[in-house]
N, C-alpha and C positions, 0 to 999 in steps of 0.2 A: 874285342871291340877296338876299333882304331882310335888312336889318340886324337882328341879334338883340340885344335889350336884356336885360341881367342886372343884378341887384342882389345885394348881400351879404346873404344870408338869415340869417346868424348874428346880425346886428344888428337884425333885424326882430322886434318883439314881436307875438305873435299871440294874440288872444283869440277867434278864430273857431272855429266848430265843425268845419269842414272843414280838417283839418291838411295836406292836399295843396297848399293854396294860401294866399296872403296878398294883401292889397290895399295898394298904395302908389302914389306918383306915377308916371305913365306918360309916356314921351317921345312917345307917339302922341297921347294926349288925356287930360287930367285925371288921374283915378285909373285904375289898371289892375289886372288879376288876374294874379298871378305864381305859378309853381310853387315850392312850399316844399321839395319833394323830387323825385327823379327820377320821371317819369311814363312808362310804357311805351306804345308805339303800341297803340291800341285800348282802352286803359284808361279806365274811367269816371273823369272828373275831378270831376264834381259834378252836382247837379240844381238847375235854375233854379226857385226857389220864390217864390210870390207869388199873390195873388188874381187871378181872371179879371177883365178889364176890357174895355170896349167902345171906349174912346178912347185914342189914342196919347199917350205922355208920354215923359220922358227914359229910363226904365228898362223900358219895355214891350217884351217879346219877343213877336213874332207867330208863331204856329204854324199852318201850313196844314193844314186838315182834308182831307176826301175830295174836295171840289169846288174848282174854280179860285177861286171867290169865298168859300170857307169858311175863315175865319181866326178864331183866338181869341187875344186878347192876355192876357199875364200880366205884372203889375206887379211886377218883381223886388224882393224884400225881403232876400235873402241876398247873400253876397259874389259870387255868380256874375253879378250885375247889372253888375259892373265890367269884363266882357270887352269889349275894343275890337275894331274892325273891322280886317281885313287882307285885301288881295287875294291874299296867300299865307299863309293861316291855318295854325296848327298844331293846331287843334281844330275839331270840328264838332258841331252840335246834331242830335240825333235825338229829336224831340219836346222834352221839357224836360231830357233827359239830354245832357251834354256829354262827348264822347269825344276822346281824343288821336288825331290823324291820323298822328303820328310820335312818336318818343321825344322827350321834352321835358326838358331839363336844369334842375336847381334854379336859381332866379333868373331864368328866362326868362319873358317875358310870354306869357300864353295869349291867343290871338286866334282869332276866328271870322270868316267871311265873312257880313256882314249881308244879302247877297243883293240889293243895290241894283241 
């Protein structure tokens, strides 16, 4: 079972719009996205927001369209851009929407499988 990282959310100041999450230092890589409160399995965690782009960059999320070669990039501009990769993720993307794959406790890092 993968190690679960938790932070003391009582000491985290948040000025983010999405009160379900906060961003702080991640033991996985750089900054990470963490649950600020309990998240139920299947619950919408947030929506990845940003303009469509044609070139890859640090916070670009690629969404597959109808065809195998039909991909659209979105350059993340909100806190959802800080989701890190895990081979055993606790969340998944459905288009630009991020949903919990399991119950996520407060202070736990929210991860997705980048599909590498």
